[in-house]
N, C-alpha and C positions, 0 to 999 in steps of 0.2 A: 834497685827499684826501679820498675820497667815505668817509664809512661806511658801516655795512652795510646791505644794502637794503630796504626798510619792506618790500616782498614776498617776502620771502625767509621759510623757516619756522621758529619757533622753540619753545620750550619753552611758552611764554605762549599763540603763537596756537595750538597744538595743544591748551591745555586749555581754552582758550574753546570750541575750535571740538566740544569734547563736551560742551558747553552748550548747553541746548534756548533759542534767541535768541527767548526771550517779555519782556513785560517787563510793570510793573505801571502801571495807568494807576487804580487809584484812592484818592482820595485823603481820609484818614480824617486828624479829628482826633485832635491827641495825646492828651487823655484829655479826658475827658466834663468837661463843667463843674461843682463843684458847686452847686445848685440853691438851695441854703443861704447859700450865701457870696454870687452875685445878687442875691439877695430884703435881705442884711443891707448889701450894699452900694451899697441904693439904687438905686431902680430907674429909671437917666437913660436919657434916647431915644435913645442910642447905644450903650447897654452889647450887647443882643441880636447888633447889624449887627458888633459890633469881634468882630475873632479873638483864639482864647485865646491864653493865655500864662503861661508856669509857672516862670521861672527868677528873677524879681524877689523871689518869696513863697516859693517850691516848691510854691504849690497854684494850681490854674487862676484864674482872673482873666482877664475881660476886656482890650483891649490899653490900651483906653481909660479903663479905671479903675484899674489896677495901680499902687501907688502907689512903687514903682521904676522910674524910666524908662529906659524895653525900645524898642531897634530892632529890629525883623524883617526877615528875607527871607525873604520866602513862596517857595513852590513856584514860581509863577506867573511873581515875577520873576527868578529860577534861568533858565526859561526863555525869556524874552523876551530875556535877555541871553546868553543859552548858555552859561553857565560851565560850563567841564571840569573844576575840583578848587575846594578852598579855596578857593586862596587869589586865585583870580579870580572867586569866589563874594563875596569881600569887598573888591576892588580900587575898587569904586566908594561903599562905606559913607562918607560924611562923618566926619572922624577917627581913619580908620584910615589904617594905615602900614605900606606890604609891604616887608619888607627882605631882601636876599640874605642867607645864614643865614653867618655866619663860617666858614670853614673845610670850606664844606660848600655842596653845588648844589641849594639849596632857597631856600624862601621864610618868612619866620616877619612875626609882625604887634607890631608894636608901638599904644599908645592912649595918648592923653591923655597923649606925655612919658614914659611908663614902658615898656619895650621888654619881647620878648615874655618873656622870664625872669618877669615879672609879672604876667602874662597868661594867668587860665587857662580850658583849652580842654576843654569836656565833649562826650561825646557820649550822648547817652540817659543822663544828669547821673553818667558816669564818663569820667576823665579821658584826653586823651590820653598815650602816653609820646612823651616827650622825644629825638628820634632825634638832636639833640646836644649838649653840656652841658646846661642845662635849656629849649631850644627846641623846639617840634614843627613840623617840617614841613610845610606847610599844603600843597602839592602831593603829599603823600602820601595826601591825604586825601581820597576820593569822595564826588561830592554826589550820584551815582546814584538811593542810596535817603533821599536827604534832602525830608522834608517841609517843616522851614524850620529857620532859624536865630534866633537868640532872642540878641541883645549887649544886656549889661549896664554902666555904665562907673563904674569908681571901685570903691577899697574900703567899696561903702554899705550892702554888704549879711553880713551876720555867716553866713550861713548855707555859706558857702564855702570859710573859712578859707584858707591857704597859696598861697601863687603867684595868689592876686585883687587884686592888691593897683590895675592896672593896670584891671582888669575881669572880665567874666567873656563869655566866646562858644562859645555852646550849640548843640548840634549835633541836632539831635532826625529822628529818623527815621520811616518813614509808618507807617501804622496802614490795614491796606485795609479799607475799606468795600465792594469791590465785586471781580466776578472781575475781570481783565484782563490786558494785557501791552503791552510798548512796548521799540521796539528803536531805537536811534539811531546812525546812522556820517557822521563827517567825516572831510576829509581832505583836507591843502594842503600850500600850500609857501611859503619864506621868501626864494624868487628866490636870487639869486650868492652868498645868503649861505649858506644850507642846503648842509648838506652829503648831503643825499640822492641820490639819484637820481628825479627829476624830483619826487616826493611827499617832504616832510623829514616831517611829522608824519600821526598819523590817527590816531580814538578811535572804539571801539565800544563802546555802554551797550547793556546789557539787561536788564530786567525781569521778574518774572513773579506773580500778586497772584490767591491763591484764597482766598475770603471765604465763612464760612459764618457760621450765628449762633454757634455754641459755638467752630468752632476757624478760627482765620486761617491762612498761610502767604504768607511769599516770599519770594525769592530776587532776588540781584544781582549782575550784573558789568559791569565797568569796566575794558577794557584800552584802555593806548596806548601809542602808540610815538611816539619823538623821535629822529630822525639827528642834531639836532647842529647849529653852526652858529659860522662862520668871519666875524669883521669884517673882518677883514685877508686883503685879497687873496693867496692864494698861501703862506699863512703857515702852519707845522704843530701850533703852538698853536693847541687850539677856545677861542672864548668861552660856547660853551655846550656841556656834556654832550650824549651818547643816552643815552638812557634806553628803559628797555620796563619794563612795570609793569602790574599785573593784581592787581583787589579782589574778592573776591568777599565777599560777607555774604548770611544767609538771616534770617529771624525766623520761630519757629513763639508762636502763642497761643492759648490756651487760655480760653473764660471760659466758669464753672461759677457758676450762682445762688448757692450757697451760700457756697461756699471762696472765690470771689474771681476775679479776671483772673491766669494765670503766662504769661511769657514766656522764651524761650529767643533768645538771638541770638549764632552763630558766625560769625566773622571769617577771614579771611584777606588779608595783604599781600605779594607778592613783588614786588622791583626790584630792577633791572641798570643802572646805571650806567657809562658809560664816557666818557673823556674824554682828552685828546693834549695833554699839559704841555711845554711849553718855556721854562728859566729861565737869562734870559741869564746870560753868562760873561764875565771881563775878553779884551776882545782882540776884540771884537764876534763872539762863538761863544756857540752855547746849548746847554744839556744838554735833551734829550728824553727823555721818558719815557711811560709811559702807565699811566691813574689807573683801578681799575675798582674800582665797591662794588656789594656786594650786600646787598639787605634779604630779611628772613621775619620777618613778628611774624603769629601767629597768636594768637586771641581769644577770650573768649566769657564771655558775658551771663545774667545768668539774674534774672528780677524776679517778683516778685508782687504785686499788688495788693489791697484789696478793700475798699470802701464800703457801711458803713450809715449810716441817718440819726440814730441814735441813739448809734453807737461812733465815729466820725467815719470818714475813712480808714489803713488802715495800710498801709505798703510794706515789703515789703524786696529788696535789691538785690546780688548776689555778682556781682564779676567777677576774671576772670584774663588776663594778657594775657604774652607773651614778643617783646622785640624783639631780633632777630639782626641784629649790620652785624660786614660782611668789607669791609676796603679794602686793595688790593696796591697796591704802585709796580711798577712792568716797565719795564725796558729797553725801548726802541722799536727796536732791532734785528731781525734775523732772530729771533735765540736768543730773544729776550722772557722772559728770566730774572728772576724777582723780587730786588727790589731787599726790598722791605720787604710785612710783612704784621700787619694788624692786626683782630684780632677784641672785638668787644664783647659782651655779651648783659645784657641789663636786664629785670629779671621784676620783674612788680606784681600784689599783691593788693590786692582790696579788699572790705571788707564792709560795708553800711550799710541801717538800717532806720530810719522816720521813723512818727510819726503825728501828726496832724490832726484838729483836733476844738473845736465849740465851747462856749462857757463863757459862761453870763450873757448871752448871746441874742446880746451886740452884741461877742463877742472870739473869736477865730479862732486857739487857739493852736495852734503848731507844736512839735514835742521830734523830735527827733532823737541819732541816734550813729551811729558808725563806725568799723572798726576796719582800716588799711592797712601795709602793708608793701612796699616795694624796694630789691632788693638789685642790683650793680651788678657785672661782672667783665670786664678788659679786657687784651689780651696783645697784644705786639707781638713780633714773627718778623722779624729781620733776615738777610739770606745776604753771610757772607764767605767769605775764605781755610779758614778752618775751621769752614765747614760753618752751618749752621742755630743759630741764638738765639734761644732762646723766655725774653721777660721780660715779667712784671706790670707794668702801667701805672698799676693803681689798688690804692693802699697794702690793707694787712689792714684788714675790718670797713668793708666798703663797702656797711653794710646799716642801715635806716632803718625804723623801727615808731612809729606813731601812734596814739592813741587820743583823739578827737576828741567833746564833745556839742555841741549847741546846743540855743536856745529862742525861740521867737518868737512876738511877741501883736500880732496885728494887730485894733486897738480901733478899734469906727466910733463916734465922738465923737456924732457928727450927721448928719445927710443931707451926704451930701458931703464931710463931713471925716474924716479914716483921722490914725491915731499907730501907728507902727508901730515900738515897741521889740525889740532882740534881742541876744542875746548865744552866742559860740563859747568852750567852753572847749578846747583842745590840748595834749595832754600827747606829747610829743615822745621817745623813747629815749636821745636824746644830748642833745636842751639844755632835761628839764625841760617845766615847763605856762607859760602864755600864755592870759590871756583877751582876745577881740578886740570889743569892744560895738560898734552900728550906733541908729541912730535917723533914723526917715523921717518927716518932714509931708508930709499931700497933703490940697488942698482940690480940688474940683470944683466951679466955681460956672457956673449956667447965665444964658445972655443971653437977649435976642430974637435979638442978632445973631449969634450961636454959644457955643461952650462954651470954657470957660480952666482948665486942670490946671496947678496951682499947686504944684512938689515942692521942696523943701528937705530933703537926704540929707545923715547928718556918720557917721565909718566910720573905725573903727580897721582895720589891719591888719597882717599878719605874715607873716612868710616864711623858713622854716631854712635855710640851705643846703645848695644839691645835691651830691649825693655826689661829683659833679664837681667840685665847685668846693672839696670838702674833702680828697679821694684822688686826683685826676687827677696824672698822673705823662706827660705829652705831650711825650715823647723827637722834636725834628725838628732832630736836631744834624746831620744830613746838609744840611739849611735851614740852619742856623745858630742856631736858639734852642730854649726850652722853657719850656713851661708847668707848672708846678706847682700841684698841690692847698696848701691851709692847712686843718687839722684845727683849729685855734683861731679859725678865724671865728667870729663871733655873730651871729643872727637880726638880721635888718632888722625894724624896725618903722615904720608909715607911720600920716598921717589924712590923709585922705580928704573934703573939701568938695564938694556940688552941689549948684547954687541954680540954678531954675531954670523955665518954664512953659509951657503948648502952646497956644496959640490957634486954633482951629476951626471957622470960621465957617460960620453955613449956605451959603455962595456966595463964592467967591473964595478966594487962596490963603490956606494956613493958615500957623502962624507957629513953630518951635520952635527956643525959645532958651535955652541951659545954659550956666552959669558954671561952672568946676571949681579945684580947687585939692590939689594933691596933695604932702605935705611927706614926705621919706625918711629913714630913723637909721638911721646901721648900713651903708650903701648900698655892698653887695658890687660890685665894680673886677676889670678884672687891669688889673695895675699892677705896672709896670718897677722888678727889683732889681739896681739898681747895683755891690752889694758883690761877691752870687753873680754877676754877670756878669764883672765881673774875674778873680774868681776859676777858675772855668771858662770864661772866652775864649770865650765867648759870649754870645749875649741870653738873657736869665734873666728869666722875669713869673710871676709868683702872684699870689695871689686874696687881696686886702688889704678890710676895713673902712673904709670913708671915714666923714668925720662925719656929711652928710647933703648932702641933695639936693633940690629943689624946682621941679615945676610948675606952671602954672597960664593959664588962657586961657575962651575962651567956642568954643561951638562952637550954630553957626544954620542953621538947616535949612527949608527951604520947599519944599512939593507944589501944584502948580498945575495945574488943570484948566480952560482960556478956552472947550475945544470936547471935545463925549464922543468926539472923535476923537484928538485931541491932550494928551498929558499931560506937564510940565516939572517936574522935580525937582533941588535948588540946594541944596548945604553947603557950608559956610563953617567954616573953623576959624583961630582967633590962636590960636599956643604961645607960650607963654613959658617959658623952665628957667633955671636960673642956681645953678652952683657957687657955695654961701654962700661958702667958703673963699678961692676966688680972687675972684667975681664975675662969671666967664666962662658963658657960656653954656656947655649940655651939648651933646655934640654929636651928630650926623643926628640935629636936633629943627628942622627950618626953623619959622619963625613964621609964614607963611602957606599955604595949603593951601583950593584951592577943585575940589570935583567936582560934575557935572552930568549929567541924563539926560534929553533929548529925544526921545519917543517918538511915535510914529505907528499908530494903528490903523486900517484901512479894511477890513468884512469879512473877506474872509480875507488881505489883506497886515497886517501889523506890518515897521516897522522903528523902527529903535531907532540914535541919535548920541548916543554917551558919551565926554565930557572930563574929564580931570582934570591939572590944574597946582599945581605947588606952586614954594614961594619956593627962595633958598639956603638950605646948611647948613651948618654948619662941621665938620670931619674931627677938627680935633684940637683937646684941652685949651685951648692957647693961645688957639684961636682966630682965628691965622694966615694957616689951610690954608679955604678954600670950595668946597664944592662946588654946580655954578650949577645958577639955576631952569629948569625944565625943564616940560612939556605932552607932554601925549599924548592923541590922539585915538578910537575904535574904533568901528567901524559894525557893526549888526545887521541882516538882514532876514528871515525868514520868510513862507511862503505855504502856508496849509491844504487839502488838498484831502482830506478823513475818507476811510481812515485815513491818510493818507500827508501828510507834513510838510515841506516843501521849507526848506532853512537854508542861510543864506550870513552872510559875516562876514570885517572886516577887524581885524583888529591892529596897530596904531600905522598908522594910516590913512597919513600925511604920511612916514613912513620915516624918522622924528626918532632921531639916533643920538646914544651920549656923542664926545665929543672922546678918541679914543683915543691924543693923545699929552699927554694930560692927565691925568696919574694923580689925582688931587683929583675929576675929573669920572664921581659914580657915577651918574648919571641909567640911567635902565631899558633895558633892552636884552633881547629884539635888534629888528633892525628890524620894518620889514612883514610883516605874516602873511597871507594870504590864503586861506580854505576855504569849500568846499561840505559840504552834508550831506542826508540824510535820516532822519525818525525816522514810523514806523509806532506808531500805538497802535491796539489794539482790549479786547474785551471779550467774556470767552466769556456 
């Protein structure tokens, strides 16, 4: 059964058509490096050539001299790999695991054996709103305006607080340095699996940048449409949803010599998802329904930054966002009468200030404070013989307020040696106060053959239970189960250790080796309640604190350029996990993962072969069922004829599919996707 036509008009397409199809081609740095910071951190010969990063220390440092291990996905990598959203941008990063969001049609990220609820995702320093539970849907985050993505592993920084146990993924948007535009359009097919009429997927991206000395402006639009797919020929139920999505964002910067730099960034997300569903019934029958989901998310960020040699650097950031989600189940017959409707609103306010300054000529101190508030409302409407019944699914009092203060001192002990202690104090409106310290030791040694960076980081993590974990009442009685929140949950605590070294030779492949260990206490999990299930006559699940969980392993990455036209990147992760109470491995955590990219560039032609493989993973706590090992290959190519660039790509090159008859097979879907595209870059 075909979905709606890719070429049919829609509110999203009409809205996009009203926008000027102009695009940003200016590539500017995130923020200017502090000259004092570079001079105090020693005059290493690679510092000026290295890109600047800000996530590990919240101050601008060159990547090579950052004491906190940071991985960077830059704009050139995003363009080369032709990533369409944040999920695809992170797909090739070693040690990153993408999972289908439970109960939703989206992707979430896990790192170092810790799930998405314990990985903090930031956009210009502001946390992204979770679309379900405490997980952020990566497919809802467009990368049209992204300058780079910085990734910090483990709870080794005291600067980010709750939800950063597994690490931080920081999306930093572009700051235009010149006026220009970019337009990019792609379209492709899933073959017989696709539910579209010829074209199954399409995307249009457009950006505009106007850069002056005092004022800079940029605007971005990203429109995406997917007809969905069905792996079983002739089946009613779809394996992949149909989606139409529009991301809009803009940023206005004003630079004043005395007052500093001001910025204003509004954003808007609209999303419409549809999926045909089939539920097996006794006697070989099936219940058919249609699931429809819409999302609207307006947001606004304001920032101010001022830097002087004597006073240091001051910054102030304020943000507001509202995530509105409506889900409907409808009958699949001609009447399409509603069966159930669910509405959820998550509102988030945040205000943060930070001051960074030099003290005694060898110490850079960073002090910050923030206040944030989050509220959640959710209702369920059901249709029956007596009419429509509307019930709250969130218990009263679903509001959370936090006040936090952090302090960090970058101490330069001698040439190439740094010590980085930090501490964060958090006061939660419901859970009181907590302190999370962190310590980092960094040494950079120079040899005739190259440079060696050595890092040792130790940090304490802390996560308060999310509003849904405490107040949720998820009634799926028609499907035989319910999920109930627990207001008596205790906060999670963790310890994280990272030990590693990065060898950067003057010639030949480099080698980055990192060992990690994470221990979580009071881990929050969804548990089956046999007593309540017996009383209610259905499966009842609720959130409970478990004693603890452990993950540890090794991450190895290497980059080698044997020839100016060839480049090879490889990453291997060995992961171990354990529930100490049972001695069993934690679910959905494969022991081995291997990722790589082989790229070729000659004059106007660029090509890349991307591959990832992972070993089997247990899907049940008793370790009796496992999803098999899998591998996927992707191909990318581009040919530049300024101002045009031709694009081509194949996802899942060899059309690998999960075993549809094995419920334990959680291998990625869908099958092979082939697309073509065109990019236009120009300057004013």
